C-alpha positions in Angstrom: -151.1 -26.2 -28.2 -149.3 -24.3 -31.0 -149.8 -24.6 -34.5 -147.3 -27.4 -36.0 -146.1 -25.0 -38.6 -144.8 -22.5 -36.0 -143.2 -25.1 -33.9 -140.6 -26.1 -36.4 -138.5 -23.6 -37.6 -136.0 -25.1 -39.9 -134.1 -28.1 -40.5 -130.5 -28.4 -39.4 -128.1 -29.4 -42.4 -124.6 -30.1 -41.0 -122.2 -32.9 -41.3 -123.2 -34.3 -38.0 -126.9 -34.1 -38.7 -126.6 -35.7 -42.0 -124.6 -38.6 -40.2 -127.7 -38.9 -37.7 -129.7 -39.6 -40.7 -128.4 -43.0 -41.2 -129.6 -43.9 -37.5 -133.0 -42.8 -38.9 -132.6 -39.6 -36.7 -133.7 -36.1 -37.9 -132.5 -32.5 -36.6 -134.6 -29.3 -36.6 -134.4 -26.0 -35.0 -137.7 -25.6 -33.1 -139.3 -22.7 -30.9 -137.4 -22.4 -27.7 -140.9 -22.6 -25.8 -142.0 -25.6 -27.6 -141.9 -28.9 -25.5 -141.3 -32.6 -26.6 -145.1 -33.4 -27.1 -145.6 -30.4 -29.4 -142.4 -31.2 -31.4 -143.6 -34.9 -31.9 -147.1 -33.9 -32.8 -145.6 -31.2 -35.5 -143.3 -33.8 -37.0 -146.0 -36.4 -37.4 -148.6 -34.0 -38.9 -146.1 -32.2 -41.4 -144.4 -35.3 -42.5 -146.8 -37.9 -41.9 -144.2 -40.3 -40.1 -144.2 -42.1 -36.7 -141.8 -40.5 -34.0 -140.4 -42.7 -31.4 -138.4 -40.3 -29.4 -137.6 -36.6 -29.2 -134.3 -35.3 -27.7 -134.0 -31.6 -27.2 -130.8 -29.4 -26.7 -130.6 -25.8 -26.0 -127.8 -24.2 -28.0 -126.5 -20.9 -26.3 -125.5 -18.1 -28.6 -121.9 -17.4 -29.3 -120.3 -13.8 -28.8 -119.2 -12.1 -31.9 -117.2 -9.0 -32.4 -117.3 -6.6 -35.2 -114.4 -4.1 -34.7 -114.9 -2.8 -31.2 -118.5 -3.7 -30.9 -119.4 -6.9 -29.1 -122.6 -8.8 -29.7 -124.1 -12.2 -29.4 -126.0 -14.6 -31.8 -129.4 -15.6 -30.5 -129.9 -18.7 -28.4 -131.8 -21.7 -30.2 -133.3 -24.8 -29.5 -132.4 -28.0 -31.5 -134.5 -31.1 -31.5 -133.4 -34.6 -32.7 -136.2 -36.6 -33.8 -136.1 -40.5 -34.0 -138.5 -42.1 -36.4 -139.8 -45.5 -36.5 -137.9 -47.9 -38.8 -138.8 -47.6 -42.3 -140.1 -44.0 -42.0 -138.3 -41.3 -43.8 -138.7 -37.6 -44.3 -138.5 -36.7 -48.1 -137.4 -33.3 -47.2 -134.0 -34.7 -46.2 -133.7 -37.4 -48.7 -132.7 -34.7 -51.5 -129.5 -33.9 -49.6 
């Protein structure tokens, strides 16, 4: 098992992610190699909440150009975590 601080990279703060907060769902970027069980344990340990469900999405990097040079942004993995009713993550409440 990985260290819980290493599994969660950063919270996702987008308009869609903030809309999901009304349904008690929180979104994080996670390690690409992390599985749902590791993500669930990491969120429960770091934020002291009860997790009901974890959904993961692989986000492919986009192709970007800088003049004649072509590159690609890195691939990521995003996790949407549904919490038990009444549970909240204080990190997101200030947004």
